[in-house]
N, C-alpha and C positions, 0 to 999 in steps of 0.2 A: 504494500500500500504506500502511496506517495505521502511523504511527510512534509508539511508546509513549514519548513524550518525558518524561512525568512520572516514570514508573518509572525511566528512565535517569538522571534528575537526582537521584534519592534515593540516597544512599550509606548503607549499613548496615555497621557493624563489630560483630562478635560475639566475645565472650571467654567460653569455657567456664568455669563456676564450680562446677558440682556435678552429681552424678547422685544422685537421690533424691527426697525430698518437695519439692514445688514451694513455695518460701517465700512466694510471693504468692497462693497458692491459698486462697480463703476458704471452700472446701467441706471441712468437717472429716471427711466420710465418704469423701473421695477419697484413697486411699492409693496411687495410681498413682505409679510412679517416672518422673521426667522428667529429661531432659538439660536443664540450665538454663544460660542464657547471659545475661551482661550485654550489652545491646544499645545501641549508640549510633546514633541515626537523625539523619542530617545532610541538610538540604535548604537549599541556597543559604546556607550558613553558620549557619543556625538549627539548634540541636542539642537533642534530648531523649534521655534515657537511661531505660531500664527493663529489667525482667527478661522473658525469654521462655523458655518451656519446651516441649519436644516429647517425644513417646514413640517417635520413629522409630528410635532406636538402643537396643539392650537393654543397653548399657554406655556408660560415659563416653567421649565422643568429643571430645577437646580440639581436634583439627584436623579440619576437614571439607573435602571437595573443592568445586570450583566449582559443580557441579550441586546439591549439597546446600545450599550457601550461597544459590544462586538460589532454590531451593525454599523455604528459610526466609524469604527476603526477601519472596517472594510471599505466603507464609502470614501474615507480620507485616502486610503491607499489607492483606490481606483483613480481618484483625482491626481494623485502624485504621479502614477504611471502615465496617465493621460497628458499631464503637463510636461513630461520629459520626451516629447517628440518634436521639439522645435528644430527646424533645419538650420544648418550653418549658413545657408545662402538666403539673404534677405529677399532677393528677387523671386525665388521659389516660394518663400513665405507669402509675399504679397500676391503672387498669382493664385496661390491656394486660398488665401483670405477672400480674394475677389470671387473665386468659384463658390466658396462658402456663402458669401452674401447673395450671390445670384440664385443658388439652389434653395436657400432658406428664405429668400425674400426680405432680407434685412439690409440695413446700411449702417456701418460702424460710425460712431460719433467721435472716435479718437483717431488721430493720424496713424497710418499703418506703421510708421517708424516707432511710435510710442508703444503700440501693441506689441511689436516685435521686441523692443527693448525690455519691456516688462515681462514678456514671455521668456526671454533668455535669462533674465534675473531670477524668475521663478524656477526655471529648470536648473540653473546653476546652484540655487539654494538646495534643491533636493539632491543633486549629484554630489554636493559637498558632504552630505551625510551618508548616502547610500552608494555612490559611484555608479557607473554604467552597468557593471556586472550585477550589483545589488538591485538596480531598477529592473533588470531582466529577470532576476530571481523573484522579485515581488510579482512581476507580470505572470510568470509561470505559476506561482502559488495562487494568484487570483483566478487564473483559468481553472486550476484544479478545484479551488473552493467552489466556483460556480458549477463545476461538474458534480461535485459531491453534494452541494446544497442548491438545487435548481432555482429555488425562490430568490436566491441572491442575484439572479440575472437582472432584477430591477435596479440594482445599484452597481453591479460590476459591468460597466459598459465601455471601458477604456478602448476596447478593440472595435467598437462600432460607432463611436462618436467622431466628431469632426477632426480632432487632433490626430487620429489614426491615419488620416490621409497623408501626413508628413512622413510616415514610416517607409512607404514604398512608392510614393508619388501618385497613388490612385485615390481619387475622391470616393469616399464611401458614404458620404452624408447625403441623405435625402430628407425631405421635410417630414421628420418624424415627431415634431412637436416637443422635442427635448432640448431646445436651444438654451433654456434657462437653467438647466441642470448640469452643465458640463465642466465646471471647474470650481475650485475653492473660491477663486476671486472673480469668476464669471466675466473676465475681460473679453471673452470671445463674443459677447453680445454688443460690442461697442464699435464705433467709428462715426 
């Protein structure tokens, strides 16, 4: 049986901070109310911190049970893997963003250069803690997790969402109605 060692090695602590507008959301049209948590991600003593928001609870939940914590951890790792597909070439990035806009019928409100810069910064932050090999191990663990627990397909979507198109140059996004769910910072809704 496949053992998801990478997922087990990653420790995530969450502290509830607010219910309301998501402070790191760059989409001015998104007025969804989120449960927001300060998240500390620890992998072999390397730590990063950031905000994470979800809409799973319709009121502030300061304490969540083990099942919810596990679900949030898997969701966070899904976002991390998704955010680590930024191409080295800005022109390729820009081309793919334009395809994404066209396919999904949206227009970004941020300049492409800023989206690219912030995407690279987000990716570099995750690579600094996990490395490229670690990201691939998380990727493989998540695929196995989804296979073992089919209901997790609702949150493990890194290989079907828009950032996956950067892995092999193929656009895999169609208008699936999941535009607002695709990243911890949701910068992909912008321009």
